LOGUTOR-530052 format. One record per residue (C-alpha): x, y, z; chain; residue number from 1; residue in one letter. Coordinates in steps of 0.2 Angstrom, whole numbers, m for minus. Last residue first. Layout:
NODE | X | Y | Z | A | NUM | a
...
This chain:
NODE | 22 | m52 | 69 | A | 177 | g
NODE | 28 | m46 | 85 | A | 176 | p
NODE | 35 | m29 | 83 | A | 175 | p
NODE | 53 | m27 | 79 | A | 174 | p
NODE | 64 | m21 | 94 | A | 173 | s
NODE | 68 | m3 | 97 | A | 172 | r
NODE | 82 | 1 | 108 | A | 171 | h
NODE | 79 | 18 | 116 | A | 170 | p
NODE | 82 | 35 | 107 | A | 169 | g
NODE | 97 | 42 | 99 | A | 168 | s
NODE | 113 | 33 | 94 | A | 167 | s
NODE | 107 | 25 | 78 | A | 166 | p
NODE | 102 | 42 | 71 | A | 165 | s
NODE | 83 | 44 | 68 | A | 164 | d
NODE | 81 | 60 | 79 | A | 163 | s
NODE | 96 | 68 | 69 | A | 162 | p
NODE | 85 | 67 | 53 | A | 161 | s
NODE | 89 | 54 | 40 | A | 160 | l
NODE | 83 | 59 | 23 | A | 159 | h
NODE | 66 | 59 | 13 | A | 158 | a
NODE | 65 | 72 | m1 | A | 157 | t
NODE | 61 | 61 | m17 | A | 156 | h
NODE | 52 | 47 | m9 | A | 155 | p
NODE | 41 | 58 | 2 | A | 154 | h
NODE | 28 | 47 | 11 | A | 153 | a
NODE | 38 | 31 | 7 | A | 152 | a
NODE | 55 | 39 | 12 | A | 151 | h
NODE | 47 | 46 | 28 | A | 150 | r
NODE | 40 | 29 | 33 | A | 149 | v
NODE | 57 | 21 | 29 | A | 148 | l
NODE | 66 | 33 | 40 | A | 147 | p
NODE | 53 | 30 | 54 | A | 146 | t
NODE | 54 | 11 | 53 | A | 145 | t
NODE | 67 | 6 | 66 | A | 144 | r
NODE | 76 | m9 | 72 | A | 143 | y
NODE | 92 | m4 | 81 | A | 142 | p
NODE | 106 | 3 | 71 | A | 141 | v
NODE | 122 | 1 | 82 | A | 140 | p
NODE | 116 | m15 | 89 | A | 139 | n
NODE | 132 | m22 | 98 | A | 138 | e
NODE | 141 | m39 | 100 | A | 137 | m
NODE | 127 | m50 | 93 | A | 136 | v
NODE | 132 | m69 | 95 | A | 135 | i
NODE | 132 | m78 | 78 | A | 134 | a
NODE | 125 | m96 | 77 | A | 133 | t
NODE | 127 | m109 | 64 | A | 132 | a
NODE | 115 | m124 | 63 | A | 131 | s
NODE | 113 | m141 | 56 | A | 130 | r
NODE | 100 | m154 | 52 | A | 129 | v
NODE | 85 | m148 | 60 | A | 128 | i
NODE | 69 | m159 | 58 | A | 127 | g
NODE | 74 | m170 | 73 | A | 126 | d
NODE | 73 | m156 | 86 | A | 125 | f
NODE | 88 | m154 | 98 | A | 124 | g
NODE | 93 | m139 | 87 | A | 123 | v
NODE | 82 | m126 | 96 | A | 122 | v
NODE | 84 | m134 | 114 | A | 121 | e
NODE | 103 | m136 | 112 | A | 120 | d
NODE | 104 | m118 | 105 | A | 119 | i
NODE | 94 | m112 | 121 | A | 118 | v
NODE | 105 | m122 | 133 | A | 117 | r
NODE | 121 | m115 | 124 | A | 116 | q
NODE | 113 | m97 | 126 | A | 115 | l
NODE | 112 | m100 | 144 | A | 114 | d
NODE | 131 | m101 | 145 | A | 113 | a
NODE | 132 | m85 | 135 | A | 112 | n
NODE | 120 | m77 | 148 | A | 111 | s
NODE | 102 | m75 | 150 | A | 110 | r
NODE | 97 | m79 | 132 | A | 109 | a
NODE | 90 | m72 | 117 | A | 108 | v
NODE | 87 | m79 | 100 | A | 107 | l
NODE | 84 | m72 | 82 | A | 106 | r
NODE | 81 | m86 | 70 | A | 105 | c
NODE | 85 | m88 | 52 | A | 104 | l
NODE | 78 | m102 | 42 | A | 103 | m
NODE | 83 | m112 | 27 | A | 102 | d
NODE | 102 | m111 | 27 | A | 101 | g
NODE | 115 | m103 | 16 | A | 100 | q
NODE | 105 | m94 | 3 | A | 99 | g
NODE | 87 | m90 | 3 | A | 98 | t
NODE | 78 | m87 | 20 | A | 97 | i
NODE | 63 | m93 | 30 | A | 96 | t
NODE | 62 | m81 | 45 | A | 95 | h
NODE | 59 | m84 | 63 | A | 94 | l
NODE | 59 | m71 | 77 | A | 93 | e
NODE | 60 | m70 | 96 | A | 92 | l
NODE | 65 | m88 | 99 | A | 91 | v
NODE | 69 | m87 | 118 | A | 90 | e
NODE | 51 | m94 | 122 | A | 89 | p
NODE | 54 | m110 | 112 | A | 88 | v
NODE | 37 | m116 | 106 | A | 87 | s
NODE | 37 | m106 | 90 | A | 86 | a
NODE | 53 | m116 | 86 | A | 85 | l
NODE | 45 | m132 | 87 | A | 84 | h
NODE | 30 | m127 | 77 | A | 83 | a
NODE | 41 | m120 | 63 | A | 82 | r
NODE | 51 | m136 | 63 | A | 81 | v
NODE | 35 | m146 | 61 | A | 80 | e
NODE | 29 | m135 | 47 | A | 79 | g
NODE | 46 | m135 | 38 | A | 78 | g
NODE | 49 | m154 | 39 | A | 77 | r
NODE | 47 | m158 | 20 | A | 76 | g
NODE | 66 | m157 | 17 | A | 75 | q
NODE | 76 | m158 | 33 | A | 74 | k
NODE | 81 | m141 | 40 | A | 73 | i
NODE | 96 | m130 | 39 | A | 72 | e
NODE | 96 | m117 | 52 | A | 71 | l
NODE | 105 | m100 | 53 | A | 70 | t
NODE | 105 | m94 | 71 | A | 69 | a
NODE | 106 | m76 | 76 | A | 68 | f
NODE | 111 | m71 | 94 | A | 67 | a
NODE | 106 | m59 | 108 | A | 66 | t
NODE | 112 | m60 | 125 | A | 65 | v
NODE | 104 | m48 | 138 | A | 64 | p
NODE | 89 | m59 | 143 | A | 63 | f
NODE | 85 | m53 | 161 | A | 62 | g
NODE | 69 | m43 | 158 | A | 61 | i
NODE | 78 | m27 | 153 | A | 60 | a
NODE | 89 | m36 | 141 | A | 59 | a
NODE | 73 | m42 | 132 | A | 58 | p
NODE | 68 | m24 | 129 | A | 57 | d
NODE | 49 | m25 | 128 | A | 56 | v
NODE | 40 | m13 | 115 | A | 55 | e
NODE | 22 | m11 | 122 | A | 54 | p
NODE | 8 | m16 | 111 | A | 53 | g
NODE | 0 | m4 | 98 | A | 52 | f
NODE | m1 | m16 | 84 | A | 51 | g
NODE | 2 | m20 | 66 | A | 50 | r
NODE | 1 | m3 | 58 | A | 49 | i
NODE | 3 | m4 | 39 | A | 48 | v
NODE | m8 | m20 | 40 | A | 47 | g
NODE | m21 | m13 | 28 | A | 46 | t
NODE | m35 | m12 | 41 | A | 45 | a
NODE | m23 | m3 | 53 | A | 44 | r
NODE | m17 | 10 | 41 | A | 43 | l
NODE | m35 | 13 | 35 | A | 42 | k
NODE | m42 | 15 | 53 | A | 41 | d
NODE | m28 | 27 | 57 | A | 40 | l
NODE | m32 | 37 | 42 | A | 39 | r
NODE | m51 | 37 | 46 | A | 38 | a
NODE | m47 | 42 | 64 | A | 37 | q
NODE | m36 | 57 | 58 | A | 36 | a
NODE | m49 | 62 | 46 | A | 35 | t
NODE | m63 | 61 | 58 | A | 34 | g
NODE | m53 | 72 | 71 | A | 33 | r
NODE | m51 | 85 | 58 | A | 32 | a
NODE | m34 | 90 | 52 | A | 31 | v
NODE | m20 | 101 | 58 | A | 30 | g
NODE | m8 | 87 | 62 | A | 29 | l
NODE | m6 | 92 | 80 | A | 28 | r
NODE | m24 | 94 | 82 | A | 27 | r
NODE | m28 | 78 | 74 | A | 26 | s
NODE | m16 | 69 | 85 | A | 25 | a
NODE | m23 | 77 | 100 | A | 24 | e
NODE | m40 | 70 | 95 | A | 23 | l
NODE | m34 | 53 | 90 | A | 22 | v
NODE | m25 | 51 | 107 | A | 21 | g
NODE | m7 | 50 | 109 | A | 20 | i
NODE | 0 | 34 | 118 | A | 19 | r
NODE | 12 | 30 | 104 | A | 18 | p
NODE | 21 | 47 | 105 | A | 17 | e
NODE | 36 | 47 | 93 | A | 16 | r
NODE | 31 | 32 | 83 | A | 15 | a
NODE | 13 | 38 | 83 | A | 14 | l
NODE | 19 | 56 | 77 | A | 13 | l
NODE | 29 | 48 | 63 | A | 12 | e
NODE | 15 | 37 | 58 | A | 11 | l
NODE | 3 | 52 | 57 | A | 10 | l
NODE | 16 | 62 | 47 | A | 9 | r
NODE | 18 | 48 | 35 | A | 8 | g
NODE | m1 | 45 | 33 | A | 7 | d
NODE | m3 | 64 | 29 | A | 6 | l
NODE | 12 | 64 | 16 | A | 5 | e
NODE | 4 | 49 | 7 | A | 4 | d
NODE | 6 | 30 | 9 | A | 3 | i
NODE | 7 | 17 | m4 | A | 2 | a
NODE | 0 | 0 | 0 | A | 1 | m
């Protein structure tokens, strides 16, 4: 779905202030409350906005180690492997991929030693043939969508503003999908 300048401004406002009400958003955007509500409804209905839940930082709840695991799976076992990985609480994301491996998981753990336990739980499933794991050392550009929203709303004028720099703001995790 293409977004226009007003959609972009609304999304940026919601990214900065996720708890803002529709009336206040309409006031700040200089549009009628009904217009702001209709745009918000459209963005939700089309899947542009996937949710309004809290963004939880795994490190803040005791899981400071992040790693990515590339998994090779047995042919025909994809559904079973997906179900297995969905049952492991420390698996935050799972993507099917091209190239080396079949799936890419983002994992968290309480420590490096605990990461071994998580990896053992992940690969201890018969449908997984091989894995390769990389531990995250630093996250200099955390997950973000505001620069992309700005570019989509203004494809010829969008650029990184100081508020989008990797060193500003809290860590932003991808929304659950």
